[in-house]
N, C-alpha and C positions, 0 to 999 in steps of 0.2 A: 673494509667492513669493521666498524668499531665495536668495542666490548659491549656497549649498551644494546646494540642491535642483536648481538649474539645471546645476551643474557635472557632469562625467562622468569615469569611469575606463575606459580601453580602449574608448572610444566608446559607453559605456552610462551611464545615470544612476547616481550613487552609491547611490541607493536600492535598485537591483537587488542590489548586493553586500551591503547591509544585510539585505534580506529573505532572500537566499541563506544568509547566516551564521545568521540567526535560525532558518530551517528546518533547516539542517544539524544544529544542536544539539538541536532538537526531535525530528528523526528519529533522532539518536543515542539519546535517551532512549526513544523509541518502540520501536526495534529492539532495544535492550538488554532491554526487557521481553519482547519476542518471543523472544529468544535463551535466556532463563533461566527464564521462568515455568513451563513444563511440567517442566523439570528440578527446579526448586524444589519443585513440588507433589508429585512422585513420589519425591524423595530420602528414603531411610530411614536414612541414615547420620548421623554426628555433625556433618555439615556444616550442619545446621540446617534441613533440609527438613521438609515437612508429612507425608510418608509416605503419601500417597494412592495408590490404585490407578491404573494407567494409564487405565482406563476413566473413572473419576471426573475425573481431571485433564483429559483430552481433552474431556469434556463441558463442564467449566467454561471451558476455553479457547475452545470453540466459542461459548458464550454471550457471553463477554467480547469476542471478535472481532466477533461479529454486532452487538453494541451499539456498538462503535467505528465501525462502518459506518453505523449508523442515526442516531446523535446529530448528525453534521455537517449533516443535513437541517434539524433543529430549530435548530442553532447558526447556520447560514446565514440562516435566517428571522429569528432574533432580531437578528442583526447588521444585516440589511437594513432592519428595521423599527424597531429601538429603540436598539441600542448603537453601531452603526457597526463597521467592521472593526477599527480600531485598538484600541478598548476591548475588543472581544471577544477579540482575541489576548492582550492583557495579562491579562484575567480568566481566560481559558482556561489560560494559562501558569502563573499562580499556583495554580490548582486542580490542575494536573498535578504541579507541584513538591511540593505538599502530599501528593498521593497517593503519589508515589515515596518521600518521606521517612517517611511512615507505614509503608510496607512495609519500610523500612530500619531502623526502631527495633528494637533487640535485644529478644528475647522477655522477658528478665528485667527489662526496664525498663517493661513494659506491665502496668498494673493490670487492664485488660480482657482477655477471652479473646483468644488470638492470632488465631483465625478472625474475630472481630468486627472487629478492627483491619484484618485483611487485606481483608475485604469492603468496609469503608468506604474503604480506600485505593484499591481498584479502582474504586469508585464515583466518587471524585474524578477519577481518570484518565479515565473514560468521559465524564463531563460536561465536563471541561476540553478533551478532544480534540474534542468537538463544537463548542466555541466557537472553538478555535484553527485546526484544520486547513482548513476550507473557506474561511477568510478570508485566510489567508496567500497562497494561490494567486491569488485574484482581484486582490490588490493589485499583483502583478507586472505584469499587463496594464495596470493603471491608470497605470503610469509612462510609457506610450508613447501617442502620439496614434494615432488610427485610421489604419490603412494603413501604419504605420511598418515599414520593411523590416528593422529590427533585431530584431524580435520573435522570430524563429527563434533567432538567436544568444543573445538574452536568456534564453529558456527552456532552452537548452542549458546555459548557465552555472548557472541555477537547478537544473536536473536533476542536473548533476554534483555540485553541493554536497550535495544530498539523499543521493545514493548514497555520497558520502564519509562522511557521518554514519552511514549504515547499515553501511558497511564497518568503521568504527572501533568501533561499538557491540559487535559480537560479540567482537572481539579484547579490548577493554578490560574490558567488563562480564563477559565469559566468563572472562578471566584472573583478575579479582578474585574471582569466585565460586568458581573452582576452587582457588585458592591461599589464600584467606581463608575466606569463607563466602558464602551467598546474599545475606545482608543487605548485604555489600559491593557486590555487583552492583547491588542496588536503589539503594544510595547513589550509585554512579556515574551511574545514570540520572537521579537527582534533581539531581546537580551539573550534568549536561548540560542539564537543563531550566532551571536557574537561569542558566546562561550564555546560553541562548537568550533568556530573559526580560530579563536586564539589557542584552543587546545591543540589544534593541528599545527598552527604556526610555531608554537613554542617547543613542541616535542617531536615533530616529524623527523627532522634530521637525526636526532639522537636515537630514536627507536625504530625507524623504518629503513635506515641505511639508504641505498639507492633505489629502493622499490618505488615504482610509479613515476620516476623522473623522465626516463626516455620513452617517447611514444612507441607503442607496441608494434605498429606497422613499420615504423622506421627500423626498429630492432630486427624484425623479421626479414626486411629487405637486406639488411646488413649481414645477416647470418645464413640466408638461404637464397638460392638463385632460381628456385622452382616456382613459376607462376602459371604453369600451363592449365588451361581449362579442360575439364573432363565432362563428358555427358553423364546424365543421371542413369544409374543402373535400375533394374526392375525393383530391387529391394528398396532403394532410396526413394523411388516414386511411390511405392506402397507406404513407406513410413511418412512421407510428406502428406499423403492422403489422410493417414490416421491423425496427424497433427491438425490438419485443416478441420476435420470433423469434430475433434475434441475441442478445438478453439471455438467453434460455433456454440457448443454447449456451455463453455466457460463464459462466453459473453452473456448468456442468459443468467448464469449464477451471479456474476458481478453486477449486472443491471439491477437485480433484486437486492443484493447485499449492500450496494452503495446507496440505498435509500437511508442508511444510517445517518449520514451527514446532511441529508436533504429532508425528505418528507417525515421520517421518524424523528429527526431533530426538531422540526416545527411542531410535530404532534406532542412531543415531550414538553415543549414550551407553552402551548396553548390549550391542550386538552387533557393534561395529566395532573392528577393530584400529587404534588411533590412534597407535601407536608409530612414531616416526621416530628410529632409533637408541635413545638412552636417554631421549628426550623424548617425553612423551605429549601429543598435541594435545588441548586442551580441546574437549569436544563442542560448546560454544557457538560456537567459531570457525567451524564449518561454516555458521552463519547469515550469515557475511560473504562466503561464496562468491557468492551471487546478486548482491549489489551490486557486488562486484568484477568479475564477468563483465559486468554491465550497463555499468559504466564503460568496459570494454575494447571491448565489442561494439556499443554504441549508435551511436558515430560510424560504424562500418562499415556498420550497417544503414541509417543515414541516407544514406550515399554510395551504397549499393546501390539504394535506391529512386530516388534522383536519377539514377543511371546508367541505370536501366531506362526512365525517362521515360514515354512513352505505353504501354509494355509492363508498367508496374507492376501487380501483381495487384490485383484489387478487394478491398474489405474482407472479404467472405465467404471469398475464397480465402486471404487472409492468415490469417484466423481458422482455417481448415482446416489450414494449415501449422502454426499454433500448437498445435492439438490433436495433430497427429502428432508434433511435437517432445516434447510432454508424454508421449505414449505411449512414445517411445524412452527418456525419462528413467526411467520406471517399469520398462521392460524391464531397464535397468541395475540397478535395485533387486531385480528378480527374480534377476538374476545373483548379487547379494550373498547373497540367501537360499539359493540353490542351492549356493553355495560352502560354506555352513554344513552342508548335507546333513543337516538335521533334528537336528543336534547343537548345542545352545545353548551348549556350552562352547567351540565353535569361533567365532573372531571373523572376520568378513568383511573384506576389504581396504577401506581407506578410499577407494580410487580409484573404486570403484563409486559411492559417494556423490558424489564430485567430478564424475564423468561425469553423474550424474543431475541435479545442480544446473546443470551446463553446458547440457544439453539443455532443461531447464525454463526457463532464461533465454532460450534461443533462442525457445522458444514464447511467453514473455512479450513479447519484443520484436516478435513477429509479431502478437500479439493485443491487448496492453494498450492501444495507442493507439486502439482502436476505440470505447471507451465514450463519453467526452466528445466525441470527434469526431462520433459519430453523433448525439448530442444536439444539438450545435451545427449540424450539417448538416441534420438532418431534423426536429427538433421545431419546432412553431409558436412564435414568439417569446413569445406570450402564455401559453404552457404550459411555458416552459423550466424554471422552478423545479419544477413538478410532475413533469415528466419526469425531471429530475435526481434528485429525491427517490426516484422509482421505481427509477432505476438504482442508487442507493446501497442500496436495499432488496434488490436482486438480489445485491449483494455480501455483504450480511448473511446472506442465505439460503445463499450458497455457503460462507461461513465456518462456519455452523452444520452444514451437511452434511459439511464436511471433518472437523469434530470428531466427528460421529456415526459416520462411516465408520471413522475411526481408533480410536474407542473399542471397536470390535468385534474388535480384533486378537487379543485373548486367545481369543475364541471361534472365529474363522475362520482365524487364522494370518496372518502377514505375506505369505506367498506368494499366498494368495487375495486379500488386500486389494490388493497391488501389481498382481497380474495382472488383477483386476477393473477397476481404474482404467485400466490400459493398454488393455484391450479396449473399455471405454466410450469412451475418448478416440479410438480408431481409428474406431469406429462414428460418433461425433459428427463427426469430420473428413470421413468419406465423405458423411454426410448434408449437411454444409455445402457440399461441392462440388456435390452433386446439386441443391440448391435455390438455388445462388448466382445463377443467371440470373434467377430470379424475384425474389430479394431486390434485386438491382441494378435490375430493372425497377420495383419498388415505390419505389425511391429517386428516380425521376424526374429523373435527371441529376445528383443531388447528388454522385455519385462522381467526376464529371469537373470540376465547378465548385463552388467554395465558395459557399454561400448567405449566409454572413456573413463579416465581415472578419477574425474571430479564430479561424477554424477551425484553422489551423496551430498557433496558440498553444494551443488546448484539446487538440489531439492530443498535444502534448508534456507537458501537465499530467498527463494520465492515466497516463503512464509512471511517475510518481513516487507515485501513490496506492496504500496498502497494501490 
C-alpha cells in the first residue's frame, strides 16, 4: 500500500476525491442526456432533431430509462464475479463515451441510417451504465474501515459532487444544444464522460491502492468456505414483506417524479414563457433545478433529522411526506395549465415549473434514502444481491410507467395527467400513513437500530441514484 493511498485531504482518503471527481463527470454526461434526449427526439426544426411525436419520444425514453435501471444489476454481478470494480468502471466508461460520440456525429457524416446509429449509440450507453454505475458507489465505502465515523462526511462529499455534475449538465449541454444544435449537446456529454474516464485512469493506482481490483465473490470464496443455504426465519419473512409493500409505493413516487425529463421537459419547451427580459432561458436548464435544490436543501434535511432525534419520523411516514410533496409539485403544474386557459398560444409562467421542481425535490429528500437503506437494514445478508436487483427492477418499472403516462398527454391533456398524478400521490401518502405502524412492526426494530455497520452509508448512496 503506497503513501499516496494512505495520505488524506481534509481528513479523508484522497481516493474519495478521485471517486467523487470520476462520478461528477459521469453524472454530467448522464444528466446531459436526460436534459436533451426528449427535446432532440421531438424537435422538428432545422436544429437537427428527429421530429418524432411526443408519444413516441416518451415511449422510447421510458424504455431507455428502464434499461438504465436494470443493467446495473447485471453489471454488478459481472464485477463481483469476473471483472472487479475497477475494470468494470473503465470498460463501462469507454462504452458510454463511444455511445455519446456516436450520437454526436453529424448526420451528413454517417453512411448508415441516422436511426441505426442512434439506437446503437443508446445501446452502448445502456451497457456501459450497467458496468459503471453500481461499482463506483461501492468503492467509496471500501476506502474506510468498518465502523469509521468519517463515512457520513465521506458520502456527503461524494453526494455533493454528483449533484454539481447534474447541475452543470443542464446548463452546459442545454446551452450548446440551444445555440448550436443537438449534436453539440451530445458532444458535451461525451467530453464529460472522457474527463471521468481519464480521471480514473490517471489517478486510480495512486489513490485507490488495490481497492476494486479483485472481484468480491472471488475474494469471498478465497477467504471463506461457508456457502450453506439457510431457510428464511419469521423475522426475515416479515422484513421482506415490508420491503415489497414499500417498494410498490416507491414505484408510484418515481413514476410521477420522472416526468421531469419527459412530460415536464416538453412542457417547459413548448408551453412555458421562458423570457427574462430579452433573454430566453433554454428549456434544458430546468433540468438543473432539481440538483441545485438538492445541493441547497440536503444539508438542511440532514440537520433537521438530527435535530428531531428520537422524534424523527419512521421510514413509512417520511415516504408519505414525500408523496404529499410530489402532489403539491403537480398542483403547481395544474396552476400552469390553468393559466393557459385552454389556449395553447398562451405561455405559462416559468415560476410554476420552478415551484414544481422545488416541491418534487422536497419529496425526493424525504423518500429517496429509503431504498438501499431498507435493503441494508432488512434484507438477509445471503439475499442482499437478489433483493437489490429486485429494487432496481422496481425503479425500471417506475421509469416505464412514467413514460407511458406522459405519452398519453395528447389524448388526455396535461391537466388530466398532472391532476391524476397529484390525486394518486395524495392517496398513496394517506395509505402510507395508515399502514405505517404495520410496516414498522414487520421491520422488527430495524428502524431504531442499524443491523449492519454501513446503513448510514447506503442511505446516502440512494440519494444520488437516478
